[in-house]
C-alpha positions as CSV (number, residue, x, y, z in Angstrom):
1,M,38.5,-0.2,54.1
2,E,40.7,-0.8,50.9
3,A,42.9,-2.6,52.9
4,L,40.2,-4.4,54.8
5,A,39.3,-5.8,50.7
6,R,42.6,-6.6,49.7
7,N,42.9,-8.6,53.3
8,A,39.6,-10.7,52.4
9,L,40.7,-11.5,49.1
10,Q,44.2,-12.5,49.9
11,H,42.9,-14.4,53.4
12,F,39.9,-15.7,52.8
13,N,39.2,-15.2,49.2
14,I,36.1,-13.6,49.5
15,R,35.6,-10.4,47.2
16,L,33.8,-7.8,48.4
17,T,31.6,-5.4,46.5
18,P,31.1,-1.8,46.9
19,A,27.8,-2.4,48.6
20,Q,29.1,-4.6,50.8
21,L,32.1,-2.5,51.6
22,T,29.5,0.6,52.2
23,A,27.6,-1.7,54.8
24,L,30.8,-2.8,56.7
25,S,31.9,1.3,56.9
26,T,28.3,1.8,58.1
27,Y,28.3,-1.0,60.7
28,E,31.6,0.4,62.0
29,R,30.9,3.8,61.9
30,E,27.4,2.8,64.2
31,L,29.8,0.6,66.2
32,L,32.2,3.5,66.6
33,E,29.5,5.8,68.1
34,W,27.4,3.3,70.1
35,N,30.4,2.0,71.9
36,A,31.4,5.0,73.2
37,K,27.8,4.6,75.1
38,F,27.4,1.2,76.0
39,N,31.1,-0.4,76.0
40,L,30.2,-3.3,72.8
41,T,34.1,-4.0,72.1
42,A,37.2,-2.9,74.0
43,L,38.4,-1.8,70.6
44,R,38.1,1.6,69.5
45,E,40.4,2.2,66.5
46,P,39.2,1.5,63.1
47,A,42.3,-0.4,61.9
48,S,42.1,-3.0,65.0
49,I,37.9,-3.0,64.9
50,R,38.5,-3.8,60.6
51,T,41.1,-6.8,61.9
52,K,40.2,-8.7,64.9
53,H,36.5,-8.1,64.7
54,F,35.8,-7.8,60.6
55,L,38.5,-10.3,59.0
56,D,38.5,-12.4,62.1
57,S,34.3,-12.6,61.4
58,F,35.6,-14.0,57.6
59,S,37.4,-16.6,58.8
60,C,34.0,-18.6,59.4
61,S,34.3,-19.1,55.6
62,L,37.3,-21.7,55.9
63,A,34.8,-23.8,57.5
64,W,32.3,-23.6,54.6
65,G,34.9,-23.5,51.8
66,R,33.1,-23.2,48.8
67,R,29.9,-24.2,49.9
68,P,27.9,-21.1,52.1
69,P,25.8,-21.9,54.4
70,R,21.9,-21.4,53.2
71,R,21.4,-20.1,57.0
72,L,23.6,-18.6,59.9
73,I,22.8,-17.9,63.8
74,D,24.7,-16.0,65.9
75,V,24.2,-17.0,69.1
76,G,24.8,-14.5,71.9
77,T,28.4,-13.2,70.6
78,G,28.2,-9.9,71.3
79,A,28.0,-6.7,68.9
80,G,27.1,-8.6,66.1
81,F,30.5,-10.7,65.5
82,P,30.6,-13.0,64.0
83,G,27.4,-13.7,63.2
84,C,26.1,-10.2,61.3
85,R,29.8,-9.9,59.5
86,S,30.0,-13.4,58.3
87,R,26.8,-12.7,56.4
88,Y,28.6,-10.1,54.1
89,C,30.1,-13.7,52.6
90,I,27.2,-15.5,52.0
91,R,25.7,-15.0,48.4
92,P,24.2,-13.8,46.8
93,W,24.2,-10.5,48.4
94,P,21.1,-8.0,47.9
């Protein structure tokens, strides 16, 4: 998760808090567990999930720049990407 935090800051200027990293770690663990049962995504390795799902989801922040949306909708993208993960970019974070 430390590499994910560094890459989010470097590529998207997103500073992930400890609470956000904990939530992402929980999401990753749950995704791996449920993916074994229901094939939610082709990615099976944590490093791939962090790069190809989490970081890709954060790339949405490039579109809104310094003005994140107050609302965000994810319409059927599967396994919660990018909508759920993009939520971690939007402030305020509980």
